[in-house]
C-alpha positions in Angstrom: -24.6 -9.8 -12.1 -28.0 -8.0 -12.3 -29.6 -6.8 -15.3 -32.9 -4.5 -15.2 -34.6 -3.3 -18.0 -37.1 -0.2 -17.6 -40.1 -2.1 -17.4 -42.7 0.6 -16.9 -43.5 3.9 -18.0 -41.3 6.7 -16.7 -43.6 9.4 -15.0 -43.5 13.0 -16.6 -42.7 15.3 -13.7 -41.7 19.1 -13.7 -38.0 18.0 -14.4 -38.8 15.6 -17.0 -39.1 11.9 -17.2 -38.7 10.4 -13.6 -38.4 7.1 -12.2 -36.8 5.6 -9.1 -34.9 2.8 -9.5 -32.5 0.2 -7.4 -29.4 -1.4 -8.3 -27.4 -4.2 -6.8 -24.2 -4.1 -6.7 -22.4 -5.4 -9.7 -25.9 -4.3 -11.6 -27.1 -2.7 -14.7 -30.3 -0.8 -15.2 -31.2 0.0 -18.9 -33.0 2.6 -20.5 -34.3 1.6 -24.0 -35.2 5.3 -25.6 -36.9 2.9 -28.7 -34.8 4.8 -31.2 -31.3 6.5 -31.3 -31.2 9.8 -29.9 -29.6 12.6 -30.7 -29.2 14.7 -27.6 -30.5 14.7 -24.1 -29.3 14.8 -20.1 -29.8 11.7 -17.8 -29.6 13.1 -13.8 -29.3 10.4 -10.8 -30.4 11.6 -7.7 -29.6 9.6 -4.7 -32.3 8.6 -2.4 -31.5 5.7 -0.5 -27.7 5.7 0.0 -25.8 6.7 3.4 -25.1 10.5 3.6 -21.2 9.8 3.7 -21.2 8.4 -0.3 -24.1 9.7 -2.0 -23.4 9.5 -5.5 -25.1 11.2 -7.8 -24.7 13.6 -11.0 -25.5 14.4 -14.4 -24.7 13.2 -17.7 -25.1 14.8 -21.4 -25.6 11.6 -24.0 -25.9 11.1 -27.6 -27.5 7.6 -27.9 -27.2 7.3 -31.7 -24.5 7.1 -34.6 -21.3 8.2 -32.8 -22.4 7.9 -29.4 -21.8 10.1 -26.4 -21.6 10.3 -22.5 -19.9 13.2 -20.8 -20.4 14.0 -17.3 -21.6 17.9 -16.7 -21.9 17.5 -12.8 -21.0 14.9 -10.3 -21.1 14.2 -6.6 -18.5 11.2 -5.7 -18.0 8.4 -8.1 -19.5 8.9 -11.2 -17.8 7.4 -14.6 -19.3 7.5 -18.6 -18.4 4.8 -21.4 -20.1 4.3 -24.5 -20.3 0.6 -24.6 -23.4 -1.9 -23.5 -22.5 -2.5 -19.9 -23.2 -5.8 -18.3 -22.8 -5.5 -14.3 -18.6 -5.4 -13.7 -17.9 -3.4 -17.2 -16.8 -0.6 -15.4 -14.2 0.7 -12.8 -14.5 -1.0 -9.3 -16.2 1.6 -6.7 -18.1 3.7 -9.3 -21.1 4.1 -10.5 -20.8 3.9 -15.1 -23.4 5.6 -17.2 -22.7 4.7 -20.9 -24.7 5.4 -24.0 -24.8 3.1 -27.2 -25.6 3.6 -30.8 -28.9 1.5 -30.6 -30.8 3.8 -28.3 -30.0 2.7 -24.8 -28.6 4.2 -21.8 -26.9 2.0 -19.0 -26.8 2.6 -15.1 -24.0 0.5 -13.9 -23.5 0.1 -9.9 -20.1 -1.2 -9.1 -20.0 0.9 -5.5 -19.6 -2.3 -3.5 -23.1 -1.8 -1.8 -26.7 -1.5 -3.3 -27.8 1.9 -4.1 -31.2 3.8 -4.9 -31.4 6.5 -7.4 -34.3 8.6 -9.3 -33.3 9.1 -12.7 -34.4 12.3 -14.3 -34.8 12.3 -18.4 -34.3 15.4 -19.9 -34.4 16.8 -23.8 -34.3 13.8 -25.1 -35.1 14.1 -29.0 -36.4 11.1 -30.0 -40.4 9.1 -29.4 -40.3 8.1 -26.1 -43.7 6.1 -26.3 -41.5 3.2 -25.5 -40.5 4.4 -21.9 
């Protein structure tokens, strides 16, 4: 199991806050928003995955009281939860995105292979200085 936390500031791009990441199989990437966030979206754009299985998608989240995480669109294997992910929490063979009441987002790779993504964070309604 590998857990990686957001260790550098996300870059403000034309589409939102952006960061390229790599997640090993059975690994988790954690985005600590620094405070509860009532509304936002997180987009996952593949950037190192073989053409036949490029998981990507966009989820709407609430990372505050009564957390919510719902798929807006997906390609291939995207699931959502509202618990802290550890690397083997979500279904095997999927990419799972989760939000928690503590202002954190989790991206878990259970696809069976290491994956690379560009994360794009949109419309987060909280101070983002901690990113």
